[in-house]
All heavy atoms as an XYZ file, in Angstrom:
625
protein
N      32.172     21.137    -18.027
C      31.318     20.752    -16.906
C      29.971     20.256    -17.454
O      29.447     20.786    -18.411
C      31.115     21.957    -15.985
C      30.258     21.615    -14.808
S      30.232     22.975    -13.639
C      28.811     22.478    -12.683
N      29.426     19.256    -16.813
C      28.132     18.744    -17.203
C      27.013     19.617    -16.645
O      27.218     20.377    -15.707
C      27.958     17.282    -16.719
O      28.048     17.260    -15.292
C      29.001     16.365    -17.296
N      25.840     19.455    -17.233
C      24.684     20.222    -16.748
C      24.334     19.805    -15.319
O      24.503     18.640    -14.954
C      23.515     19.959    -17.671
N      23.867     20.718    -14.507
C      23.470     20.374    -13.153
C      22.342     19.331    -13.161
O      21.490     19.334    -14.028
C      22.963     21.701    -12.583
C      23.509     22.755    -13.427
C      23.671     22.143    -14.810
N      22.392     18.466    -12.170
C      21.388     17.432    -11.987
C      20.304     17.910    -11.046
O      20.528     18.730    -10.168
C      22.003     16.176    -11.417
C      23.105     15.513    -12.232
C      23.724     14.363    -11.433
C      22.575     15.022    -13.559
N      19.092     17.369    -11.194
C      18.016     17.540    -10.250
C      17.886     16.220     -9.520
O      17.594     15.182    -10.138
C      16.691     17.889    -10.935
O      16.755     19.175    -11.514
N      18.136     16.239     -8.229
C      18.216     15.002     -7.432
C      17.156     15.030     -6.341
O      17.038     15.975     -5.577
C      19.617     14.882     -6.779
C      20.672     14.885     -7.888
C      19.689     13.649     -5.916
C      22.075     15.104     -7.387
N      16.369     13.955     -6.295
C      15.345     13.772     -5.260
C      15.782     12.643     -4.365
O      16.152     11.560     -4.839
C      14.003     13.483     -5.894
N      15.763     12.842     -3.065
C      16.071     11.777     -2.125
C      14.932     11.647     -1.127
O      14.463     12.642     -0.607
C      17.373     12.098     -1.358
C      17.809     10.965     -0.484
N      18.759     10.060     -0.873
C      17.373     10.551      0.719
C      18.933      9.152      0.074
N      18.093      9.449      1.052
N      14.469     10.419     -0.927
C      13.424     10.183      0.065
C      14.048      9.500      1.282
O      14.964      8.682      1.140
C      12.291      9.303     -0.469
O      12.843      8.046     -0.900
C      11.583      9.990     -1.626
N      13.529      9.822      2.435
C      14.000      9.208      3.681
C      12.801      8.922      4.560
O      12.179      9.839      5.070
C      14.988     10.157      4.402
C      15.595      9.585      5.630
C      16.283      8.229      5.382
O      17.207      8.191      4.565
O      15.856      7.262      6.001
N      12.482      7.657      4.710
C      11.325      7.252      5.515
C      11.656      7.085      6.986
O      10.752      7.034      7.802
C      10.759      5.957      4.948
N      12.931      7.043      7.329
C      13.318      6.890      8.729
C      12.957      8.140      9.519
O      13.103      9.271      9.050
C      14.850      6.664      8.807
O      15.277      6.811     10.161
N      12.495      7.919     10.733
C      12.205      9.100     11.586
C      13.315      9.289     12.628
O      13.267     10.242     13.381
C      10.850      8.904     12.288
O      10.872      7.758     13.120
N      14.292      8.405     12.629
C      15.376      8.503     13.588
C      16.425      9.511     13.182
O      16.319     10.238     12.185
N      17.515      9.522     13.966
C      18.631     10.416     13.679
C      19.921      9.666     13.994
O      20.142      9.190     15.122
C      18.556     11.682     14.508
C      19.701     12.626     14.233
C      20.719     12.908     15.094
C      19.937     13.344     13.032
N      21.588     13.796     14.500
C      21.144     14.064     13.224
C      19.288     13.446     11.821
C      21.676     14.882     12.249
C      19.826     14.254     10.857
C      21.004     14.983     11.054
N      20.733      9.537     12.978
C      22.006      8.824     13.148
C      22.805      8.866     11.882
O      22.641      9.787     11.060
N      23.644      7.876     11.683
C      24.548      7.864     10.563
C      23.893      7.953      9.208
O      24.377      8.685      8.326
N      22.806      7.228      9.022
C      22.128      7.241      7.713
C      21.634      8.634      7.360
O      21.859      9.135      6.267
C      20.969      6.261      7.738
C      20.055      6.325      6.533
C      18.915      5.307      6.616
O      19.182      4.130      6.755
N      17.723      5.785      6.536
N      20.972      9.272      8.305
C      20.403     10.582      8.034
C      21.486     11.652      7.865
O      21.375     12.550      7.022
C      19.453     10.961      9.157
C      18.249     10.053      9.261
C      18.503      8.725      9.926
O      19.514      8.552     10.627
O      17.673      7.799      9.763
N      22.559     11.543      8.671
C      23.667     12.482      8.540
C      24.345     12.308      7.186
O      24.708     13.287      6.520
C      24.650     12.289      9.705
C      24.008     12.708     11.020
C      25.960     13.072      9.460
C      24.767     12.293     12.273
N      24.500     11.062      6.718
C      25.091     10.801      5.407
C      24.242     11.417      4.314
O      24.757     12.054      3.382
C      25.264      9.314      5.154
C      25.822      8.999      3.785
C      25.666      7.537      3.384
N      24.326      7.063      3.423
C      23.417      7.270      2.469
N      23.703      7.958      1.407
N      22.201      6.780      2.609
N      22.914     11.230      4.389
C      22.029     11.796      3.385
C      22.200     13.298      3.279
O      22.365     13.874      2.197
C      20.553     11.437      3.697
C      19.570     12.262      2.875
C      20.303      9.939      3.491
N      22.195     13.973      4.425
C      22.317     15.432      4.419
C      23.698     15.884      4.001
O      23.841     16.884      3.292
C      21.937     16.008      5.774
C      20.445     15.850      6.160
C      20.210     16.399      7.556
C      19.561     16.552      5.138
N      24.729     15.168      4.397
C      26.115     15.519      4.017
C      26.293     15.389      2.504
O      26.881     16.255      1.861
C      27.114     14.641      4.764
O      27.053     14.899      6.141
N      25.819     14.293      1.961
C      25.945     14.088      0.513
C      25.110     15.154     -0.227
O      25.587     15.669     -1.268
C      25.484     12.681      0.136
C      26.457     11.610      0.544
C      25.989     10.215      0.222
O      24.858     10.044     -0.313
O      26.718      9.269      0.544
N      23.907     15.384      0.239
C      23.056     16.397     -0.436
C      23.750     17.765     -0.412
O      23.758     18.490     -1.408
C      21.692     16.456      0.237
N      24.315     18.131      0.729
C      25.025     19.432      0.837
C      26.203     19.485     -0.126
O      26.418     20.504     -0.777
C      25.492     19.661      2.273
N      26.937     18.397     -0.268
C      28.050     18.339     -1.189
C      27.594     18.478     -2.633
O      28.234     19.181     -3.442
N      26.492     17.855     -2.998
C      25.955     17.965     -4.334
C      25.463     19.383     -4.612
O      25.651     19.927     -5.705
C      24.836     16.947     -4.544
C      25.328     15.500     -4.616
C      24.158     14.529     -4.415
C      26.053     15.224     -5.919
N      24.804     19.987     -3.633
C      24.381     21.383     -3.793
C      25.586     22.303     -4.007
O      25.560     23.188     -4.858
C      23.544     21.833     -2.563
C      22.192     21.080     -2.593
C      23.322     23.325     -2.549
C      21.395     21.216     -1.289
N      26.656     22.082     -3.260
C      27.855     22.888     -3.370
C      28.468     22.751     -4.768
O      29.176     23.654     -5.222
C      28.877     22.487     -2.293
N      28.204     21.651     -5.427
C      28.723     21.432     -6.792
C      27.755     21.925     -7.873
O      27.963     21.687     -9.039
C      29.032     19.936     -6.985
C      30.260     19.520     -6.216
C      30.377     17.998     -6.132
N      31.578     17.584     -5.405
C      31.682     17.573     -4.081
N      30.704     17.989     -3.323
N      32.801     17.147     -3.505
N      26.694     22.608     -7.421
C      25.776     23.228     -8.373
C      24.573     22.421     -8.761
O      23.776     22.825     -9.616
N      24.354     21.279     -8.085
C      23.177     20.465     -8.409
C      21.976     20.902     -7.555
O      22.127     21.510     -6.493
C      23.494     18.990     -8.160
C      24.615     18.482     -8.992
N      24.547     18.400    -10.379
C      25.857     18.070     -8.648
C      25.697     17.948    -10.837
N      26.504     17.748     -9.816
N      20.824     20.583     -8.023
C      19.568     20.917     -7.332
C      19.131     19.660     -6.583
O      18.848     18.643     -7.183
C      18.523     21.337     -8.356
C      17.204     21.714     -7.758
C      16.287     22.168     -8.872
N      14.926     22.284     -8.355
C      13.876     22.228     -9.106
N      13.976     22.091    -10.397
N      12.694     22.336     -8.555
N      19.032     19.738     -5.272
C      18.680     18.574     -4.431
C      17.512     18.937     -3.535
O      17.465     20.031     -2.951
C      19.893     18.145     -3.554
C      19.541     16.941     -2.703
C      21.123     17.867     -4.421
N      16.600     17.965     -3.391
C      15.515     18.053     -2.428
C      15.486     16.738     -1.667
O      15.698     15.648     -2.240
C      14.161     18.212     -3.108
C      13.990     19.445     -3.939
C      13.579     20.627     -3.052
N      13.240     21.771     -3.857
C      14.100     22.564     -4.490
N      15.404     22.308     -4.422
N      13.712     23.627     -5.162
N      15.215     16.828     -0.395
C      15.026     15.646      0.444
C      13.573     15.655      0.891
O      13.084     16.684      1.404
C      15.957     15.633      1.654
C      15.622     14.514      2.604
C      17.419     15.534      1.191
N      12.898     14.559      0.663
C      11.546     14.364      1.192
C      11.624     13.347      2.301
O      12.231     12.267      2.110
C      10.598     13.871      0.100
C      10.155     14.943     -0.835
C       9.095     15.802     -0.637
C      10.722     15.310     -2.088
N       8.986     16.664     -1.690
C       9.976     16.374     -2.596
C      11.809     14.829     -2.821
C      10.260     16.965     -3.807
C      12.070     15.434     -4.045
C      11.338     16.494     -4.513
N      11.074     13.694      3.450
C      11.185     12.810      4.618
C       9.814     12.597      5.270
O       8.871     13.367      5.046
C      12.153     13.418      5.626
N       9.747     11.556      6.065
C       8.523     11.238      6.774
C       8.114     12.376      7.694
O       8.968     13.024      8.299
C       8.718      9.957      7.611
N       6.818     12.642      7.719
C       6.251     13.667      8.625
C       6.850     13.456     10.026
O       6.855     12.368     10.550
C       4.749     13.563      8.702
C       4.070     13.978      7.416
O       4.499     14.932      6.775
O       3.051     13.312      7.057
N       7.372     14.540     10.602
C       7.857     14.510     11.966
C       9.268     13.953     12.127
O       9.788     13.875     13.233
N       9.936     13.575     11.036
C      11.277     13.027     11.116
C      12.284     14.098     11.525
O      12.179     15.256     11.088
C      11.682     12.420      9.802
N      13.250     13.730     12.287
C      14.225     14.700     12.764
C      15.063     15.287     11.640
O      15.534     16.438     11.726
C      15.132     14.060     13.829
C      16.126     15.042     14.384
C      16.789     14.561     15.611
N      17.941     15.398     15.900
C      18.859     15.076     16.752
N      18.820     13.928     17.406
N      19.889     15.894     16.969
N      15.252     14.538     10.569
C      16.047     15.024      9.430
C      15.469     16.343      8.884
O      16.217     17.201      8.414
C      16.168     13.940      8.321
C      17.279     14.295      7.335
C      14.838     13.728      7.611
C      17.621     13.183      6.357
N      14.178     16.522      9.014
C      13.538     17.754      8.573
C      14.005     18.943      9.414
O      14.182     20.032      8.884
C      12.023     17.629      8.653
C      11.384     16.624      7.714
C       9.928     16.390      8.083
C      11.489     17.072      6.253
N      14.198     18.723     10.663
C      14.695     19.779     11.582
C      16.156     20.068     11.374
O      16.623     21.219     11.579
C      14.447     19.396     13.049
C      12.969     19.254     13.377
O      12.149     19.983     12.783
O      12.635     18.415     14.242
N      16.932     19.044     11.037
C      18.389     19.189     10.898
C      18.795     19.695      9.515
O      19.897     20.255      9.341
C      19.055     17.854     11.166
C      18.855     17.291     12.542
C      19.530     18.117     13.640
O      20.507     18.835     13.332
O      19.115     18.013     14.813
N      17.968     19.480      8.478
C      18.328     19.845      7.103
C      18.782     21.285      6.939
O      19.769     21.554      6.234
C      17.183     19.509      6.169
N      18.118     22.276      7.529
C      18.550     23.665      7.361
C      20.001     23.895      7.800
O      20.727     24.677      7.212
C      17.584     24.488      8.187
C      16.344     23.636      8.254
C      16.853     22.210      8.281
N      20.428     23.177      8.841
C      21.818     23.317      9.324
C      22.828     22.890      8.274
O      23.950     23.367      8.239
C      21.932     22.478     10.595
C      23.114     22.779     11.444
C      22.971     22.177     12.819
N      22.724     20.758     12.853
C      23.667     19.808     12.914
N      24.931     20.149     12.944
N      23.345     18.536     12.970
N      22.405     21.982      7.384
C      23.264     21.476      6.309
C      23.044     22.276      5.019
O      23.692     22.022      4.024
C      22.972     20.004      6.046
C      23.491     19.065      7.096
C      22.820     18.906      8.282
C      24.639     18.348      6.887
C      23.276     18.031      9.271
C      25.106     17.473      7.840
C      24.432     17.306      9.025
N      22.065     23.183      5.011
C      21.748     23.954      3.820
C      21.004     23.146      2.758
O      21.116     23.423      1.565
N      20.227     22.170      3.216
C      19.542     21.262      2.310
C      18.018     21.491      2.419
O      17.464     21.397      3.505
C      19.865     19.800      2.649
C      19.070     18.849      1.775
C      21.360     19.562      2.485
N      17.353     21.730      1.297
C      15.882     21.831      1.338
C      15.263     20.448      1.648
O      15.635     19.465      1.007
C      15.487     22.265     -0.081
C      16.767     22.627     -0.762
C      17.898     21.987     -0.036
N      14.407     20.423      2.619
C      13.727     19.168      2.987
C      12.269     19.439      3.236
O      11.920     20.453      3.883
C      14.395     18.575      4.230
N      11.441     18.553      2.749
C       9.990     18.716      2.841
C       9.365     17.473      3.461
O       9.787     16.356      3.142
C       9.407     18.965      1.461
C       9.996     20.127      0.689
C       9.622     20.058     -0.770
C       9.537     21.416      1.301
N       8.336     17.663      4.295
C       7.652     16.500      4.890
C       6.648     15.879      3.911
O       5.989     16.564      3.163
C       6.943     17.121      6.086
C       6.663     18.497      5.683
C       7.819     18.927      4.813
N       6.583     14.567      3.968
C       5.589     13.801      3.230
C       5.109     12.636      4.091
O       5.862     12.147      4.940
C       6.179     13.229      1.938
C       6.424     14.146      0.789
C       7.048     13.353     -0.378
C       5.132     14.782      0.291
N       3.921     12.142      3.840
C       3.414     10.994      4.615
C       3.975      9.674      4.075
O       3.229      8.807      3.594
C       1.895     11.091      4.414
C       1.741     11.696      3.051
C       2.883     12.687      2.928
N       5.323      9.528      4.142
C       5.961      8.333      3.575
C       6.475      7.348      4.622
O       7.010      6.314      4.272
C       7.110      8.725      2.625
C       8.179      9.527      3.338
C       6.561      9.464      1.403
C       9.406      9.834      2.493
N       6.318      7.669      5.882
C       6.835      6.801      6.931
C       6.184      5.421      6.976
O       6.831      4.423      7.262
N       4.898      5.345      6.600
C       4.181      4.046      6.647
C       4.285      3.276      5.355
O       3.812      2.153      5.274
C       2.709      4.308      7.008
N       4.885      3.877      4.335
C       5.071      3.221      3.034
C       3.742      2.689      2.466
O       3.582      1.509      2.170
C       6.116      2.102      3.152
C       7.452      2.593      3.575
C       8.414      1.464      3.838
C       9.692      1.964      4.431
N       9.647      2.265      5.837
N       2.782      3.590      2.349
C       1.450      3.276      1.861
C       1.195      4.033      0.574
O       1.890      4.971      0.209
C       0.392      3.682      2.919
C       0.627      3.119      4.289
C       0.608      1.650      4.341
N      -0.720      1.199      4.703
C      -1.069     -0.038      4.678
N      -0.211     -0.972      4.319
N      -2.268     -0.411      5.041
N       0.135      3.691     -0.170
C      -0.193      4.375     -1.399
C      -0.351      5.876     -1.251
O       0.059      6.649     -2.156
C      -1.507      3.709     -1.839
C      -1.455      2.330     -1.273
C      -0.747      2.514      0.069
N      -0.882      6.326     -0.153
C      -1.023      7.775      0.078
C       0.323      8.481      0.008
O       0.439      9.576     -0.587
C      -1.699      8.022      1.420
C      -1.838      9.462      1.795
C      -2.629      9.596      3.114
N      -2.360     10.895      3.637
C      -1.715     11.119      4.790
N      -1.234     10.138      5.510
N      -1.514     12.356      5.205
N       1.345      7.892      0.585
C       2.678      8.471      0.545
C       3.282      8.470     -0.857
O       3.905      9.460     -1.260
N       3.050      7.400     -1.586
C       3.539      7.349     -2.982
C       2.876      8.427     -3.819
O       3.519      9.098     -4.607
C       3.267      5.977     -3.574
N       1.583      8.625     -3.625
C       0.861      9.647     -4.376
C       1.384     11.056     -4.012
O       1.599     11.901     -4.870
C      -0.632      9.557     -4.066
C      -1.503     10.608     -4.762
C      -1.794     10.166     -6.174
N      -1.031     11.020     -7.071
C      -0.815     10.744     -8.342
N      -1.284      9.649     -8.859
N      -0.130     11.554     -9.106
N       1.590     11.279     -2.745
C       2.120     12.569     -2.302
C       3.511     12.811     -2.885
O       3.813     13.937     -3.303
C       2.162     12.620     -0.767
N       4.336     11.768     -2.941
C       5.665     11.939     -3.526
C       5.567     12.244     -5.002
O       6.259     13.127     -5.508
C       6.483     10.643     -3.295
C       7.884     10.669     -3.934
C       8.729     11.817     -3.383
C       8.576      9.325     -3.687
N       4.758     11.521     -5.728
C       4.586     11.798     -7.148
C       4.098     13.215     -7.418
O       4.598     13.901     -8.305
C       3.613     10.791     -7.788
C       4.156      9.373     -7.913
C       3.050      8.442     -8.394
C       5.339      9.332     -8.835
N       3.156     13.684     -6.626
C       2.663     15.041     -6.736
C       3.780     16.059     -6.477
O       3.911     17.042     -7.209
C       1.492     15.291     -5.800
C       0.234     14.532     -6.186
O       0.152     14.017     -7.318
O      -0.672     14.433     -5.326
N       4.586     15.796     -5.444
C       5.681     16.730     -5.126
C       6.738     16.737     -6.206
O       7.262     17.794     -6.576
C       6.325     16.340     -3.789
O       5.459     16.642     -2.731
N       7.068     15.556     -6.749
C       8.027     15.503     -7.820
C       7.548     16.255     -9.047
O       8.298     17.002     -9.665
C       8.331     14.044     -8.199
C       9.161     13.254     -7.194
C       9.125     11.764     -7.561
C      10.572     13.766     -7.165
N       6.276     16.076     -9.385
C       5.721     16.796    -10.532
C       5.733     18.288    -10.322
O       6.063     19.060    -11.223
C       4.292     16.317    -10.794
N       5.442     18.741     -9.113
C       5.425     20.164     -8.811
C       6.819     20.756     -8.747
O       7.072     21.818     -9.320
C       4.708     20.362     -7.482
C       4.508     21.775     -7.068
C       3.700     21.918     -5.745
N       4.160     21.080     -4.679
C       3.502     19.994     -4.253
N       2.364     19.613     -4.796
N       3.992     19.261     -3.263
N       7.750     20.081     -8.106
C       9.071     20.641     -7.870
C      10.096     20.390     -9.005
O      11.085     21.079     -9.090
C       9.657     20.102     -6.561
C       8.925     20.628     -5.348
O       8.099     21.502     -5.500
O       9.185     20.119     -4.243
N       9.842     19.396     -9.834
C      10.816     19.039    -10.853
C      10.227     19.083    -12.262
O      10.782     18.498    -13.181
C      11.402     17.630    -10.581
C      12.402     17.623     -9.442
C      11.969     17.245     -8.181
C      13.694     18.024     -9.644
C      12.883     17.269     -7.120
C      14.588     18.045     -8.596
C      14.163     17.683     -7.333
O      15.076     17.696     -6.298
N       9.153     19.797    -12.450
C       8.523     19.847    -13.747
C       9.255     20.740    -14.743
O       8.994     20.694    -15.946
C       7.063     20.311    -13.626
O       7.001     21.612    -13.115
N      10.152     21.563    -14.270
C      10.916     22.457    -15.164
C      12.267     21.909    -15.528
O      12.833     21.103    -14.891
C      11.103     23.855    -14.549
O      11.787     23.700    -13.312
C       9.767     24.536    -14.348
């Protein structure tokens, strides 16, 4: 078996539908296979509310507007959560 992966997924959509369900389904499957997965989503996005139902850690970030502030917040979160 290969070493577990650390996987970061960002989701800027605030909606709820096939794309968001696919993201959470895939993340749950990867977690079940022993990988470490985090989903970062736009503040207020429904995926943040649904993620616990899939067993997926999800954190809010200001990435919905795709601005430098969101990129900085993502870099800070990656450094904090994936530095080990």
